[in-house]
N, C-alpha and C positions, 0 to 999 in steps of 0.2 A: 827426850824432851823436844818439843817443837818451838823454835824461835822464829820470829818473823818481824818484819818492819818495812817502812817505806821512807825514802829520802828523795828530796827534790834537789837537783844540782843544776845551777845556772850555767849550762854548757850544752852544746849540740850532742845528740845521742851517740854519734860516731866517736866523738872525743871521749865521752864517758865509757863507752864500750872498750876503746883501745886502752884506756887506763885500767879498767877492771879485768882485762885479760892479759895484763903485763905483770908477770910474777915479781919483777923488781919493784914496781910501783906498789903492788899489794903488800909486799914484805915491809915497806916503809910505813904502812898504815895499820897493819894488824898487830895488836898488842902481843908481846912476848915472842915474836918471830926472831930467831937468832940466825937462821940460814935458810936459803932457798936454792935448790939446784935443779936446773932444767934437765930432765932425762930425755924428753921428746917434746919440742915446742908445741904449745897449744894442745898437748895430749897428756903428758905425765910429768910430775914434779916430785922432788924429795925435799924434806925440810926438817928443821928442829924448832920446836916451839916450847917455851916455858909458860906454864899456867899456874897461877896461885889462887886458891879458893880459901879465904880466911888464912889460917896458919898452915894450911896444907899446900905444898908446892910439888909440881911434877914437871919433868922435862920429857916431852914426847918426841920421838923420832917417827916420821911417817911419810906416807906417799899420798899424793892427790892425783886422781885420774879424771880427766875431762870426759864426760859421757855424751854431752850434746853441746854444740856451738851453732847457734843460728844468728849470725851477725846481722845487725846490731840489736837484736831483740831479746834473745833468751840464751841462758847457759845453765848447764846442770853438771855438777861434779860430785864425786864421792872421795872421801878421805878416810884413811885408816892410820892410826898411830899407836905406839906402845911406849909406856914409861915403866919404871920399876913397879911391878905388881899391879899395873893398870893398863887398860886399853880404851881407845876411843874410836868411834866410827861416826861419820857424818855424811849426810846426803843434803846437798845445798843447791838451791836454784835461785836465779835472779832473772827478772823480766824488766826490760827497759821500754819505756814508751814516751812519746812526746808530751811534754808538760806545757804549762802556760808560758807565754813570752819566750819561746825558744829554749826553755829549760828541758831537762830530762827527768822523768820520774822513774825511780828504781824501786821495785818491789822485790823483797828477798825473803827466803825461808831457809831454815837449816834444821834438819831433824838429826839430833845428836844423841848418841848412846854412849855413856861412859860406864865402864865396868871395872871391878877390882877395888883395890885399896882406896884410890881417890874417890870413887863413888860412895864407898861405905863411910869414909871419914868426913866427907863434905857434902853429903846428899842434900841437905836443906839449903845450902848456898848455891848449888849447881845452877838452877834455873835463873835466879835473879842476877847472879854474877855473869853467867854466860850471855844473858840478854843485854846486860850493861856493856860487856866487852864488844859484842856485835854492834851495838849502837855507837860506841866510840870509834870502831873501825869505819863505819859508813860516814860518820861525821868528819873524820880525818880525810877520807876520800873526797868528800864534798869540799872541804877547805882547800886541799891541795889542787884540785881541778880548778876551782873558782879563783884561787890566788894566781894560778898559771895564766888564766884568762885576763886578769887585771894587769899583769905585767907585760902582756903581749901587745 
């Protein structure tokens, strides 16, 4: 399933980039993240994420590998995780560009493939719930960055 979206954040591109490439900041914004461990800074991470689709819940253990980093313009990463009877793979990209009035525009895509028990039990919920969770993530990122600017 292909997910995508755009968000405008009222902050300079370098600040948005630094936030989006900091696993601790990301972990505070991503729904269901329980733990993030840095294996190799800006290259590989390991984590635990709980996902609920309707009445079906799964706890994924996985790794994220950064494939491309072109600061402060573009990042590409892939993730693989497993849960009891299920697996998930994702290829995600984000592009940052200058927006109006010093803001930053973020365009993101995520190509996600879920297989196994979770996919068969919650197939019809997969796309709308995943798109909603991704939207919540980027909205929380925007709120945290903009709130940090207001208090500065």
